[in-house]
C-alpha positions in Angstrom: 0.0 0.0 0.0 1.3 3.5 -0.9 2.8 5.5 2.0 3.7 9.1 2.3 6.4 10.8 4.3 7.6 14.4 5.0 11.0 15.3 3.6 12.7 17.0 6.6 14.9 19.0 4.2 12.0 20.6 2.4 9.1 20.1 4.7 7.1 18.7 1.8 5.0 15.6 1.8 5.7 13.0 -0.9 5.3 9.4 -1.9 7.8 7.0 -0.1 9.4 4.6 -2.5 11.7 3.0 0.1 11.3 -0.6 1.2 9.8 -1.0 4.7 12.3 0.1 7.4 14.7 1.6 5.0 13.4 5.1 4.5 16.0 7.8 5.3 13.2 10.1 6.6 12.3 8.0 9.6 10.1 5.2 10.8 6.3 4.9 11.2 6.1 8.2 13.1 7.0 10.1 9.9 4.8 8.1 7.5 1.2 8.5 6.6 -1.5 6.5 4.9 -2.8 9.5 3.0 -1.4 12.5 1.2 -3.7 14.8 3.1 -2.5 13.5 6.4 1.1 14.1 5.5 0.2 17.5 4.1 -1.6 18.5 7.3 1.3 17.6 9.5 3.8 19.3 7.2 1.9 22.5 7.4 1.7 22.4 11.2 5.4 21.8 11.5 6.2 24.6 9.1 4.0 27.0 10.9 5.6 26.1 14.2 9.0 26.7 12.8 7.8 30.1 11.6 10.7 30.7 9.2 9.4 27.9 7.1 11.9 27.0 4.3 15.1 29.0 3.9 15.4 29.3 0.1 19.0 28.1 0.2 18.0 24.7 1.3 15.7 24.1 -1.7 16.3 23.2 -5.3 14.3 25.2 -7.9 12.0 22.2 -8.4 11.4 21.7 -4.7 10.6 25.4 -4.2 8.1 25.4 -7.0 6.5 22.3 -5.5 6.4 23.9 -2.1 4.7 27.0 -3.5 2.2 24.8 -5.4 1.2 22.7 -2.3 1.2 25.6 0.1 -0.9 27.8 -2.1 -4.0 28.9 -0.4 -6.1 31.1 -2.7 -8.0 33.8 -0.7 -11.7 33.9 -1.0 -13.7 37.0 -0.1 -16.9 36.4 1.7 -18.8 37.9 -1.2 -17.2 35.2 -3.5 -17.9 32.3 -1.2 -21.2 31.4 -2.8 -19.6 31.5 -6.3 -16.8 29.2 -5.1 -19.2 26.7 -3.7 -21.3 26.8 -6.8 -18.1 26.1 -8.8 -17.1 23.2 -6.5 -20.6 21.7 -6.7 -20.7 21.7 -10.5 -17.2 21.7 -11.9 -15.8 18.8 -13.9 -12.2 19.9 -13.0 -11.0 16.8 -11.0 -7.7 18.5 -10.1 -9.7 21.4 -8.5 -11.9 19.0 -6.6 -9.1 16.8 -5.3 -7.0 19.9 -4.4 -9.8 21.1 -2.1 -10.5 17.7 -0.6 -6.8 17.1 0.0 -6.3 20.6 1.5 -4.0 21.9 -1.2 -6.4 24.6 -2.4 -8.8 27.0 -0.7 -8.0 25.5 2.7 -10.2 26.6 5.6 -11.2 25.5 9.0 -14.2 23.2 9.0 -15.8 21.1 6.3 -17.8 23.6 4.3 -15.8 23.7 1.1 -14.6 20.1 1.3 -18.1 19.0 1.9 -19.3 20.7 -1.2 -16.5 19.1 -3.3 -17.3 15.7 -2.0 -20.9 16.1 -3.3 -19.6 16.7 -6.9 -20.7 13.9 -9.2 -17.4 14.2 -11.2 -15.3 12.8 -8.4 -13.2 10.0 -9.7 -14.9 6.6 -9.2 -11.6 5.2 -8.0 -11.6 7.8 -5.1 -15.2 6.9 -4.2 -14.5 3.2 -4.2 -11.5 3.8 -1.9 -13.7 5.7 0.6 -16.6 3.3 0.5 -15.1 -0.1 -0.1 -11.4 -0.5 -0.5 -9.8 1.6 2.3 -12.5 3.3 4.3 -10.3 3.1 7.4 -7.9 5.6 5.9 -10.5 8.3 5.6 -12.0 10.6 8.3 -15.5 9.7 9.2 -16.6 13.2 8.1 -15.4 12.4 4.6 -17.4 9.1 4.6 -20.5 10.9 5.8 -20.4 13.8 3.4 -19.6 11.7 0.3 -22.9 9.9 0.8 -24.7 12.9 -0.9 -22.7 12.5 -4.1 -25.1 12.0 -6.9 -22.8 9.6 -8.8 -23.4 7.0 -6.1 -25.7 4.2 -7.2 -28.6 2.7 -5.4 -26.4 -0.3 -4.7 -23.7 1.9 -3.2 -26.2 3.6 -0.9 -27.8 0.3 0.2 -24.4 -1.2 1.0 -24.2 1.5 3.7 -27.8 1.9 4.8 -28.3 -1.8 5.4 -25.0 -2.3 7.3 -25.7 -2.1 11.0 -22.0 -1.8 11.7 -21.6 1.5 9.8 -21.8 4.9 11.4 -25.4 5.9 12.2 -24.9 9.4 10.7 -23.4 8.0 7.5 -26.4 5.7 7.1 -28.7 8.6 7.8 -27.1 10.8 5.2 -27.2 8.0 2.6 -31.0 8.0 2.9 -31.0 11.6 1.8 -29.4 10.8 -1.6 -31.8 11.1 -4.5 -30.3 8.1 -6.3 -32.3 5.7 -4.0 -34.7 3.7 -6.2 -38.3 4.9 -6.2 -39.5 1.4 -5.3 -37.4 1.4 -2.2 -38.6 4.8 -1.0 -42.2 3.8 -1.7 -41.8 0.6 0.2 -40.6 2.5 3.3 -43.6 4.7 3.3 -46.1 2.0 2.5 -44.9 -1.0 4.5 -42.3 0.3 7.0 -44.0 3.3 8.6 -42.9 2.4 12.1 -39.3 2.2 11.0 -39.4 5.8 9.8 -39.9 7.0 13.4 -36.2 6.2 14.2 -32.8 6.9 12.7 -31.4 6.1 10.2 -34.7 5.4 8.4 -36.3 8.7 9.6 -33.9 10.6 7.3 -35.8 9.4 4.2 -38.1 12.3 5.1 -35.3 14.6 3.9 -34.9 12.9 0.6 -35.8 15.3 -2.3 -37.6 12.5 -4.1 -40.1 12.2 -1.3 -43.4 14.0 -2.0 -45.3 16.3 0.4 -48.2 13.8 0.2 -46.0 11.0 1.4 -44.8 13.1 4.3 -48.3 14.2 5.2 -49.8 10.7 5.0 -47.0 9.3 7.2 -47.2 12.1 9.7 -51.0 11.7 9.9 -50.4 8.0 10.6 -48.1 8.8 13.5 -50.8 11.0 15.0 -53.4 8.3 14.6 -51.1 5.8 16.3 -50.1 8.2 19.1 -46.4 8.0 18.2 -44.2 10.8 19.3 -41.4 11.9 17.1 -38.1 13.2 18.4 -36.6 15.4 15.6 -33.6 16.7 17.6 -30.9 14.5 16.2 -32.5 14.3 12.7 -32.5 18.1 12.6 -28.9 18.2 13.5 -28.0 15.7 10.7 -30.2 17.6 8.2 -28.4 20.8 9.1 -24.9 19.5 9.1 -25.0 17.1 6.2 -27.0 18.5 3.3 -26.7 20.0 -0.1 -25.2 23.4 0.8 -27.9 25.3 -1.0 -30.9 23.1 -0.2 -32.3 24.5 3.0 -36.1 24.4 2.3 -36.5 20.6 2.6 -36.3 20.6 6.4 -38.8 23.4 6.6 -41.4 21.3 4.6 -41.5 18.6 7.3 -41.4 21.1 10.2 -44.5 22.8 8.8 -46.6 19.8 9.7 -46.0 20.4 13.4 
């Protein structure tokens, strides 16, 4: 499996090509499973050292690579919506992966990364790595937020939804993805009404394919059955893990109260 290390002479992360135990840049403590992990530590170390990289210690090629990786384009608040719109719709894979890996438009929190993870042009190889091949290498937030990606198939979503060992929030977010089959959604509302009271199934209420009639009929059924609904955790998931510009969905359900 590919490993990454930080070159102590340049402070830059890179692919380690040494055989196990023979890397000149140290042992496991200086090696990472992901590029983004190595990049994050390298940035922290450089910031702590303050002086960063004396130019005399770098070759021209290394200095250009340093500038490329450490580039953090500034975004004015007025341009934030335009940036997110671009990240949501662009087919520029380098831009998407640059944001996801923290090389471009880095910021605290998950706002921009979350939008990039929703983009349907993400490489399928990356999606397979997150969902199937190496999920343990990715932050749980990455796994949760990628569940809204509209390139995911119904089968991708069901592999998460039906897995009781998966993170509850991840399963809940998957139920918001519009690529769930209509038959599956209809079956939930027609034959599994009681399941919808609890997470993760309750999050189907937030799926954009669900109609107002389905919501109203189900909610009327809960009243007839005397079933109380605790929306606190569902509201938190809907607020934290949704399409960045799709706010009205949650209001539709709350209007029935």
